[in-house]
C-alpha positions as CSV (number, residue, x, y, z in Angstrom):
1,X,26.3,-58.2,-35.9
2,X,26.8,-54.9,-37.6
3,X,28.6,-54.7,-40.9
4,X,32.3,-53.9,-40.5
5,X,32.7,-51.9,-43.6
6,X,31.0,-49.0,-45.2
7,X,29.4,-49.3,-48.6
8,X,31.2,-47.1,-51.1
9,X,28.2,-46.7,-53.4
10,X,24.6,-46.3,-52.6
11,X,22.8,-48.3,-55.4
12,X,19.5,-47.8,-53.6
13,X,18.1,-48.6,-50.2
14,X,16.0,-51.5,-51.5
15,X,19.1,-53.3,-52.9
16,X,21.0,-52.7,-49.7
17,X,18.1,-54.0,-47.6
18,X,17.8,-57.1,-49.8
19,X,21.5,-57.8,-49.4
20,X,21.3,-57.4,-45.6
21,X,18.2,-59.7,-45.5
22,X,20.0,-62.3,-47.6
23,X,23.0,-62.2,-45.3
24,X,20.8,-62.4,-42.2
25,X,19.0,-65.4,-43.6
26,X,22.2,-67.0,-44.5
27,X,23.5,-66.6,-41.0
28,X,20.3,-68.2,-39.7
29,X,20.8,-71.2,-42.1
30,X,24.4,-71.6,-40.8
31,X,23.1,-71.7,-37.2
32,X,20.6,-74.4,-38.3
33,X,23.4,-76.4,-40.0
34,X,22.0,-75.8,-43.5
35,X,25.4,-74.8,-45.0
36,X,24.5,-75.4,-48.7
37,X,21.4,-73.2,-48.4
38,X,23.5,-70.5,-46.6
39,X,26.1,-70.6,-49.4
40,X,23.4,-70.0,-52.0
41,X,22.0,-67.0,-50.0
42,X,25.5,-65.5,-49.7
43,X,26.1,-66.0,-53.4
44,X,22.9,-64.2,-54.2
45,X,24.0,-61.3,-51.9
46,X,27.3,-61.3,-53.7
47,X,25.7,-61.0,-57.1
48,X,24.1,-57.8,-55.9
49,X,27.2,-56.5,-54.0
50,X,30.3,-58.4,-55.1
51,X,32.6,-56.7,-52.6
52,X,30.4,-57.2,-49.6
53,X,32.8,-58.2,-46.8
54,X,30.1,-59.6,-44.6
55,X,28.7,-61.9,-47.3
56,X,32.3,-63.1,-48.2
57,X,33.1,-63.7,-44.5
58,X,30.0,-65.7,-43.8
59,X,30.2,-67.6,-47.1
60,X,33.7,-68.7,-46.1
61,X,32.4,-69.8,-42.7
62,X,29.6,-71.8,-44.3
63,X,32.1,-73.5,-46.7
64,X,34.4,-74.3,-43.8
65,X,31.6,-75.8,-41.8
66,X,30.4,-77.8,-44.8
67,X,33.9,-79.3,-45.2
68,X,34.0,-80.2,-41.5
69,X,30.7,-82.2,-41.9
70,X,31.9,-84.0,-45.0
């Protein structure tokens, strides 16, 4: 899934790649049912890019799935 927003700032390719990897790993963890791990990964991505819409969206999904399982 491609990001549905454009980054306003370019803090550096390495930071952007790290955020993208964290989000991808978080999505994998959601698919495995590891919602708490996924939330931690999305939080880490949001520390680097607080306005990252993909991280926010997937974090909300993980929280929703976690609540369903409770």
